[in-house]
C-alpha positions in Angstrom: -36.7 2.2 -4.8 -35.2 -0.9 -5.9 -33.8 -0.2 -9.3 -32.3 -3.1 -11.8 -30.8 -2.6 -15.1 -32.8 -4.3 -18.3 -29.9 -5.3 -20.7 -32.2 -5.9 -23.6 -33.7 -2.4 -23.2 -30.6 -0.8 -21.9 -32.2 1.0 -19.3 -32.9 1.0 -15.7 -36.3 -0.1 -14.4 -38.0 0.3 -11.0 -38.2 -3.3 -10.0 -41.6 -3.1 -8.1 -43.5 -1.1 -10.9 -41.6 -2.5 -14.0 -41.4 0.9 -15.3 -38.1 2.8 -16.8 -36.5 5.3 -14.6 -34.3 7.8 -16.2 -30.5 8.0 -15.6 -31.2 11.1 -13.5 -33.5 9.0 -11.2 -30.6 6.6 -10.8 -28.3 9.2 -9.8 -30.8 10.8 -7.3 -31.1 7.5 -5.8 -27.3 7.2 -5.1 -27.2 10.7 -3.8 -30.1 9.9 -1.5 -28.2 6.8 -0.3 -25.2 9.0 0.4 -27.2 11.7 2.1 -28.8 9.0 4.4 -25.3 7.5 5.2 -24.3 11.0 6.1 -27.1 11.8 8.4 -26.6 8.2 10.1 -22.8 8.8 10.5 -23.2 12.2 11.7 -25.6 11.1 14.3 -23.1 8.5 15.5 -20.4 10.7 15.4 -22.4 12.9 17.7 -23.2 10.0 20.3 -19.5 9.3 20.4 -18.6 13.0 20.9 -21.2 13.1 23.6 -20.1 10.2 25.3 -23.3 8.2 24.7 -21.6 5.4 23.0 -18.1 3.9 23.2 -15.6 4.2 20.7 -15.8 0.2 20.0 -19.8 0.6 19.6 -19.2 3.6 17.2 -16.6 1.7 15.0 -18.9 -1.4 14.8 -21.9 0.7 13.7 -19.9 2.7 11.2 -18.3 -0.5 9.8 -22.1 -1.9 9.5 -23.1 1.7 7.5 -20.0 1.5 5.3 -20.9 -2.3 4.3 -24.4 -1.6 3.6 -23.7 1.6 1.6 -21.1 0.0 -0.7 -23.1 -3.3 -1.1 -26.3 -1.3 -1.7 -24.6 1.2 -4.3 -22.6 -1.5 -6.1 -25.7 -3.6 -6.4 -27.3 -0.8 -8.3 -24.1 -0.1 -10.6 -24.4 -4.0 -11.5 -28.0 -3.5 -12.3 -29.4 -5.3 -9.4 -28.4 -8.0 -6.8 -29.5 -10.8 -8.9 -26.7 -9.7 -11.5 -24.0 -9.5 -9.0 -21.3 -12.3 -9.8 -18.7 -13.6 -7.1 -15.9 -11.2 -9.0 -18.4 -8.4 -8.2 -18.8 -9.4 -4.5 -15.2 -9.8 -4.4 -14.7 -6.3 -5.7 -17.1 -4.8 -3.2 -15.6 -6.8 -0.3 -12.2 -5.3 -1.2 -13.7 -1.7 -1.2 -15.3 -2.5 2.1 -11.8 -3.8 3.6 -10.2 -0.8 2.4 -12.6 1.6 4.0 -12.4 -0.5 7.1 -8.7 0.1 7.4 -9.4 3.9 6.9 -11.9 3.7 9.6 -9.6 2.1 12.0 -7.0 4.6 11.5 -9.6 7.4 12.1 -10.8 5.6 15.1 -7.3 6.2 16.5 -7.4 9.7 16.1 -10.8 10.7 17.5 -9.5 11.5 20.9 -7.3 14.4 19.5 -10.3 15.7 17.4 -13.2 18.0 18.0 -16.6 16.7 17.8 -17.1 18.6 14.5 -14.0 17.3 12.9 -15.3 13.6 14.1 -18.7 14.4 12.3 -17.2 15.7 9.1 -14.9 13.0 8.8 -17.5 10.4 9.7 -19.7 11.6 6.9 -16.9 11.4 4.2 -17.4 7.6 4.3 -20.4 8.1 2.0 -18.1 8.9 -0.5 -17.1 5.2 -1.1 -20.9 4.5 -2.0 -20.6 6.6 -5.1 -17.1 5.3 -6.2 -18.5 1.6 -5.6 -21.7 2.5 -8.0 -19.7 4.3 -10.6 -16.7 1.6 -10.7 -19.2 -1.1 -10.9 -21.6 0.6 -13.4 -18.6 1.1 -15.5 -17.7 -2.6 -15.5 -21.0 -3.6 -16.2 -21.8 -1.4 -19.0 -18.5 -2.2 -20.8 -20.3 -5.4 -21.5 -22.9 -3.4 -23.4 -21.6 -0.1 -24.8 -18.0 0.7 -26.2 -17.9 4.4 -25.5 -18.3 6.6 -22.2 -17.9 10.2 -21.1 -17.9 11.8 -17.8 -20.4 14.3 -16.9 -19.9 17.2 -14.2 -22.4 17.7 -11.5 -20.3 19.2 -8.7 -20.4 23.1 -8.4 -16.9 23.1 -8.8 -15.2 20.2 -10.4 -11.7 19.4 -10.2 -9.3 19.9 -12.9 -8.9 16.2 -13.8 -12.6 15.9 -14.3 -13.2 19.1 -16.0 -10.2 18.1 -18.4 -12.1 14.9 -19.7 -15.7 16.0 -19.0 -17.9 15.5 -22.2 -15.0 13.8 -24.1 -16.4 10.4 -25.6 -13.7 7.6 -25.5 -13.6 3.8 -25.1 -14.9 2.7 -22.1 -11.8 1.0 -20.7 -9.8 4.1 -21.1 -12.1 6.4 -19.1 -10.5 6.9 -15.8 -12.5 5.6 -13.0 -14.2 7.7 -10.7 -12.4 7.7 -7.2 -9.0 6.7 -8.6 -6.9 9.4 -10.3 -8.7 12.8 -10.5 -7.7 15.1 -7.9 -11.0 14.9 -6.2 -10.6 11.1 -5.6 -13.6 9.8 -3.7 -15.3 13.3 -3.5 -15.9 13.1 -7.3 -19.7 13.9 -8.0 -19.4 13.2 -11.9 -21.5 10.7 -13.5 -20.8 8.5 -16.6 -23.0 8.3 -19.8 -22.6 5.3 -22.2 -23.0 5.0 -26.0 
C-alpha cells in the first residue's frame, strides 16, 4: 500500500484508491515493513552462517535492506515521497550512515557469534525503520498540530515510555522514539497528535 498524508484533511490516504486509511492501518504498514525486513535479514544471516554467501556480500545486502527500510518508513512518516524535502533526505541519510557504522562493527564480530546470534542481531536492524518513521512523523506533524502523546503497543513497555504514555504535551517536548527511553530503538509506541 502506498500511503500519503493529506494535509488539508489531516489524514492519511491510500495513494492508489484515494480512500482515507486509519492511523492503525498506517502503524500496521510500518509493522509489516519491519516484519518483511526481519524475514529478509534472517534469510541473509542464515546464508552467511551456512557459508552460502561471503561476509562482504552479506554486509552489502544488509546495507541495501537498511537503506530501503529507512527511506521507505521515513517517506510514510513525512506523508509520501513527494513531500520529502532535502532536509528530510539529509536526516534519513544520517540515520542510514549510523546504521551502516553499527553494521560494520557487527560484521567484525560475526566470526565469534553463533548462527542464532547472527540471525537475531541482523533482524534488530528493522527497528531503525520504526524510529525513522516516528521521528519523521513528529517533525512533519509539528507543522500541523501543537500537541502529541505517546501510546503504548508493546506487551511490556519500558519505564520511560510508561511514565509519559497518554500525557498530552507540546509536540517539541515529547521525547523522540528511539532517543531517550530505555527501550531505545526497540520502542513499539506510536504517537497521536491534536
